[in-house]
DRENGU-816440 format. One line per field, with one value per residue: x, y, z negated of N, C-alpha, C, O in turn; residue number from 1. Coordinates in Angstrom, 2 decimals, decimal comma. Example, Ala and Ser with C-alpha at 12.3 -4.5 7.8 and 13.67 -1.06 7.14 Angstrom:
BEGIN
n_c1: c(13,19	12,85)
n_c2: c(-5,69	-2,25)
n_c3: c(-7,80	-7,08)
ca_c1: c(12,30	13,67)
ca_c2: c(-4,50	-1,06)
ca_c3: c(-7,80	-7,14)
c_c1: c(13,20	12,90)
c_c2: c(-3,30	0,03)
c_c3: c(-7,80	-7,87)
o_c1: c(14,24	13,41)
o_c2: c(-3,32	1,14)
o_c3: c(-8,46	-8,04)
resi: c(1	2)
END
This chain:
BEGIN
n_c1: c(1,35	-0,89	-2,70	-1,39	-1,55	-4,33	-4,88	-3,51	-4,97	-7,54	-7,01	-6,13	-8,46	-10,19	-8,82	-9,06	-11,82	-12,13	-10,62	-12,08	-11,26	-8,92	-6,53	-3,10	-1,72	-3,81	-4,84	-2,62	-2,38	-4,80	-4,26	-2,59	-2,00	-3,99	-5,82	-5,86	-7,75	-8,19	-9,18	-6,74	-4,65	-3,58	-2,87	-1,10	-0,67	2,09	2,24	4,47	6,30	4,91	5,08	4,01	3,03	3,05	2,33	4,94	5,34	6,97	7,45	7,36	7,41	5,56	4,47	0,98	-1,13	-1,45	-0,25	-0,37	-2,90	-4,01	-3,44	-1,22	-2,23	-3,19	-1,04	-0,45	1,24	1,79	1,85	3,38	3,26	6,03	6,89	5,51	5,74	4,82	3,76	4,89	7,23	8,93	9,06	10,94	12,35	11,71	13,80	13,08	12,53	10,29	9,38	6,61	4,17)
n_c2: c(-9,58	-9,97	-8,06	-5,72	-5,82	-5,73	-3,20	-1,59	-2,00	-1,12	1,60	2,55	2,20	3,98	6,37	6,56	6,84	9,27	10,97	10,77	9,65	7,63	8,63	8,87	11,05	12,50	10,53	10,04	12,50	12,43	10,44	11,63	12,36	10,63	8,57	5,37	3,22	0,46	-2,42	-3,13	-1,24	2,13	3,90	6,31	8,22	9,96	13,18	14,53	12,66	10,40	8,13	5,34	5,58	3,75	1,60	-0,51	-3,90	-6,33	-9,66	-13,15	-16,49	-19,14	-22,29	-22,83	-21,78	-20,76	-17,55	-17,41	-17,23	-17,70	-19,83	-20,04	-20,47	-23,08	-24,42	-24,90	-23,23	-19,87	-16,25	-14,39	-11,34	-9,49	-6,93	-3,68	-0,81	2,54	4,45	7,01	6,54	5,30	6,82	8,67	11,90	13,26	13,61	13,96	15,61	15,82	16,20	17,55	16,83)
n_c3: c(-0,22	1,43	0,49	1,17	3,97	4,31	3,21	5,06	7,47	6,70	6,05	8,50	10,05	8,70	9,22	12,02	12,22	10,82	12,45	14,72	17,02	18,92	19,51	19,04	17,75	16,55	14,85	13,24	11,90	10,51	8,69	6,87	3,52	2,78	0,56	-0,95	-2,80	-4,89	-6,84	-7,91	-7,54	-6,64	-3,66	-1,67	1,29	2,09	3,36	4,40	5,49	6,14	4,53	2,61	-0,63	-3,49	-6,34	-7,71	-8,03	-9,91	-9,71	-10,64	-9,39	-10,63	-12,09	-12,01	-14,68	-18,12	-18,14	-15,41	-13,45	-10,90	-8,16	-5,33	-2,16	-2,68	-3,78	-6,41	-7,64	-8,66	-8,98	-11,58	-13,12	-13,99	-14,35	-13,90	-11,99	-11,81	-8,96	-9,00	-10,39	-8,63	-6,39	-4,20	-3,41	-0,19	2,68	5,16	8,19	9,96	13,31	14,57	17,08)
ca_c1: c(1,47	-2,21	-3,27	-0,73	-2,12	-5,71	-4,80	-3,07	-6,08	-8,60	-6,62	-6,12	-9,86	-10,69	-8,18	-9,68	-13,14	-11,95	-10,13	-13,06	-10,48	-7,80	-5,32	-2,08	-1,44	-4,98	-4,92	-1,51	-2,75	-5,89	-3,67	-1,83	-2,56	-5,08	-5,69	-6,48	-7,94	-8,92	-9,14	-5,37	-3,81	-3,88	-1,77	-1,26	0,27	2,73	2,12	5,78	7,02	3,98	5,42	2,97	3,51	2,20	3,06	5,83	5,17	8,04	6,78	8,05	6,49	5,61	3,37	-0,28	-1,46	-1,00	-0,40	-0,56	-4,31	-4,37	-2,35	-1,00	-2,51	-3,39	0,26	-0,26	2,13	1,29	2,74	3,22	3,87	7,03	6,95	4,81	6,20	3,90	4,30	5,72	8,51	9,76	9,01	12,09	12,05	12,01	14,65	12,55	12,12	9,53	8,94	5,23	3,78)
ca_c2: c(-9,43	-9,86	-6,78	-4,69	-5,85	-5,25	-1,76	-0,98	-2,03	-0,25	3,00	2,87	2,33	5,24	7,48	6,64	7,42	10,67	11,71	10,68	9,35	6,71	9,36	8,65	12,28	12,80	9,50	10,28	13,64	12,01	9,60	12,44	12,51	9,70	7,73	4,04	2,76	-0,79	-2,89	-3,39	-0,05	3,25	4,26	7,58	8,42	11,27	13,92	14,97	11,64	9,29	6,98	4,89	5,61	2,85	0,96	-1,62	-5,02	-7,31	-10,89	-14,43	-17,56	-20,20	-23,25	-22,26	-22,05	-19,67	-16,22	-17,56	-17,64	-18,10	-20,43	-19,49	-21,38	-24,45	-25,03	-25,14	-22,18	-18,51	-15,17	-13,75	-10,02	-9,25	-5,48	-2,82	0,57	3,45	5,02	8,17	6,07	4,79	7,75	9,56	13,04	12,99	14,53	13,91	16,87	15,30	17,15	17,21	17,22)
ca_c3: c(1,23	2,05	0,09	1,98	5,33	4,21	3,01	6,31	8,43	6,20	6,17	9,93	10,48	8,14	9,93	13,35	12,01	10,43	13,62	15,79	18,21	18,73	19,90	18,01	17,01	15,71	13,82	12,31	11,05	9,63	7,65	5,92	2,17	2,56	-0,63	-0,93	-4,18	-5,07	-8,23	-8,34	-7,58	-5,76	-2,76	-0,96	2,41	1,95	4,62	4,91	6,26	6,37	3,71	1,68	-2,00	-4,25	-7,43	-7,40	-8,95	-9,92	-10,10	-10,47	-9,05	-11,62	-12,03	-12,46	-16,07	-18,99	-17,54	-13,96	-13,32	-9,55	-7,41	-4,00	-1,05	-3,15	-4,07	-7,83	-8,13	-8,45	-9,41	-12,88	-13,08	-15,02	-14,57	-12,94	-11,99	-11,14	-7,72	-9,35	-10,90	-7,54	-5,26	-4,06	-2,54	1,22	3,42	6,52	8,84	11,08	14,33	14,94	18,45)
c_c1: c(0,10	-2,87	-2,68	-1,31	-3,56	-5,74	-4,46	-4,24	-7,20	-8,25	-6,59	-7,55	-10,46	-10,11	-8,78	-11,06	-13,05	-11,53	-11,18	-12,42	-9,46	-6,49	-4,31	-1,81	-2,59	-5,11	-3,82	-1,83	-3,87	-5,37	-2,99	-2,62	-3,76	-4,78	-6,42	-6,56	-8,70	-8,78	-7,73	-4,53	-4,31	-2,64	-2,12	-0,27	0,79	2,75	3,48	6,46	6,20	4,39	4,25	3,61	2,53	3,01	3,95	5,64	6,35	7,42	7,69	6,99	6,69	4,42	2,12	-0,58	-0,92	-1,29	-0,64	-1,96	-4,64	-3,18	-2,33	-1,21	-2,61	-2,11	0,43	0,68	1,52	2,25	2,36	3,96	4,79	7,06	6,17	5,34	5,19	4,58	5,24	7,11	9,45	9,82	10,21	11,69	12,44	12,96	14,20	12,15	11,42	9,14	7,58	4,92	2,81)
c_c2: c(-9,21	-8,53	-5,65	-4,64	-5,34	-3,74	-1,05	-0,90	-1,09	1,23	3,43	3,08	3,64	6,45	7,66	7,27	8,90	11,52	11,74	10,32	8,26	7,35	9,29	9,89	12,60	11,80	9,72	11,45	13,28	11,14	10,42	12,68	11,60	8,83	6,42	3,58	1,45	-1,21	-3,07	-2,13	1,02	3,53	5,56	7,62	9,84	11,97	14,26	13,96	10,37	8,01	6,63	4,84	4,79	2,23	-0,17	-2,69	-5,96	-8,59	-12,09	-15,48	-18,69	-21,14	-22,58	-22,71	-20,93	-18,34	-16,27	-18,14	-18,21	-18,73	-19,85	-20,60	-22,84	-25,17	-25,44	-24,13	-20,82	-17,50	-14,65	-12,42	-9,83	-7,77	-4,76	-1,41	1,42	4,03	6,19	7,75	5,61	5,73	8,68	10,76	12,70	14,04	14,61	15,31	16,50	16,43	16,72	17,67	18,37)
c_c3: c(1,85	1,71	0,93	3,39	5,33	4,06	4,33	7,31	7,99	6,35	7,64	10,43	9,96	8,86	11,33	13,23	11,69	11,62	14,73	17,11	17,87	19,19	18,75	17,16	16,07	14,56	12,78	11,37	10,08	8,48	6,55	4,63	1,91	1,35	-0,40	-2,37	-4,16	-6,53	-8,77	-8,49	-6,63	-4,90	-2,05	0,18	2,30	3,31	5,23	5,82	6,52	5,64	2,80	0,29	-2,84	-5,38	-6,92	-8,46	-8,80	-10,49	-9,93	-10,14	-10,06	-11,42	-12,63	-13,89	-16,94	-18,36	-16,03	-13,73	-11,95	-8,86	-6,00	-2,98	-1,49	-3,53	-5,53	-8,46	-7,81	-9,03	-10,79	-12,80	-14,27	-15,38	-13,50	-13,11	-11,23	-9,92	-8,03	-9,84	-9,79	-6,34	-5,29	-3,21	-1,11	1,78	4,87	6,99	10,12	12,03	14,81	16,37	18,44)
o_c1: c(-0,06	-3,53	-3,39	-1,53	-3,96	-6,54	-5,06	-4,46	-7,76	-9,11	-6,97	-7,81	-11,15	-10,81	-8,99	-11,44	-13,80	-12,00	-11,17	-12,94	-9,16	-5,45	-4,65	-1,69	-2,37	-5,45	-4,06	-1,57	-3,89	-5,98	-2,84	-3,76	-4,46	-3,65	-7,47	-5,56	-9,73	-8,31	-7,55	-3,78	-5,31	-1,51	-3,30	0,85	0,03	3,22	3,62	7,12	6,71	4,06	3,58	4,60	1,34	4,24	3,73	5,76	6,71	6,92	8,67	5,84	7,81	3,49	2,21	-0,31	-0,01	-2,44	-1,08	-2,17	-5,47	-2,06	-3,30	-0,44	-2,18	-2,09	1,32	0,90	0,81	3,33	1,19	5,14	4,37	7,23	6,17	5,39	4,75	5,80	6,27	8,06	10,66	10,54	10,45	10,78	13,38	12,92	14,85	11,50	11,88	8,63	7,42	5,36	2,38)
o_c2: c(-8,35	-7,93	-4,73	-3,56	-4,62	-3,06	-0,02	0,14	-0,36	2,03	4,55	4,04	4,34	7,43	8,79	8,12	9,71	12,64	12,63	10,63	8,01	6,68	9,62	9,77	12,95	12,17	9,60	11,37	13,76	11,10	9,94	13,15	11,77	8,41	6,37	3,56	1,32	-0,43	-3,15	-1,98	0,86	3,41	5,87	7,13	10,81	11,41	14,27	14,32	9,38	6,92	7,52	4,13	5,10	2,31	-0,72	-2,42	-6,35	-8,59	-12,04	-15,37	-19,14	-20,83	-21,87	-23,85	-20,22	-18,01	-15,28	-19,35	-19,12	-18,24	-19,25	-21,56	-23,74	-26,40	-26,21	-24,16	-20,66	-17,84	-14,48	-12,37	-10,00	-7,39	-5,16	-0,88	1,05	4,10	6,34	8,51	5,53	5,47	9,39	10,65	11,94	15,21	15,24	16,06	16,80	17,47	15,64	18,74	18,83)
o_c3: c(2,72	2,57	1,34	3,94	6,24	4,72	4,66	7,93	8,81	6,73	7,97	11,16	10,69	9,10	11,77	14,04	12,24	11,80	15,57	18,18	16,70	19,26	17,61	15,94	14,91	13,44	11,58	10,17	8,94	7,41	5,43	4,66	0,92	1,13	0,25	-3,08	-3,49	-7,36	-9,99	-9,46	-5,93	-5,37	-1,85	0,05	2,41	4,29	6,45	6,79	7,05	6,11	2,27	0,07	-2,91	-5,39	-5,83	-9,66	-7,68	-11,61	-9,18	-10,56	-10,30	-10,68	-13,63	-14,27	-16,52	-18,07	-15,45	-13,79	-11,85	-8,96	-5,54	-2,93	-0,77	-3,59	-5,86	-9,67	-6,82	-9,51	-11,11	-12,46	-15,42	-16,54	-12,33	-14,22	-10,14	-9,84	-7,38	-9,72	-10,00	-5,38	-6,27	-2,38	-0,86	1,38	5,70	6,27	11,22	11,62	15,38	16,80	19,50)
resi: c(1	2	3	4	5	6	7	8	9	10	11	12	13	14	15	16	17	18	19	20	21	22	23	24	25	26	27	28	29	30	31	32	33	34	35	36	37	38	39	40	41	42	43	44	45	46	47	48	49	50	51	52	53	54	55	56	57	58	59	60	61	62	63	64	65	66	67	68	69	70	71	72	73	74	75	76	77	78	79	80	81	82	83	84	85	86	87	88	89	90	91	92	93	94	95	96	97	98	99	100	101)
END
């Protein structure tokens, strides 16, 4: 959840800088095909419908230890990844016919 919020803010800031404006139309166009890369994964904003395409992680919450290296908020429990799907494995074709201003 936190990574998603960080990615959203960073991409928005980059789009505003790229557009040189906070105008919604200019920022939206600057977001098109933008890539976000960090140590965990890569994400892209699809120009056709502005969907964020990124890997999908399936995880379970378990007591820290073994494969669970980090606990969540000091709870003693953390997430263990069961499966990771690449963005291409979960991306569906779009039927969006966005009307651009």
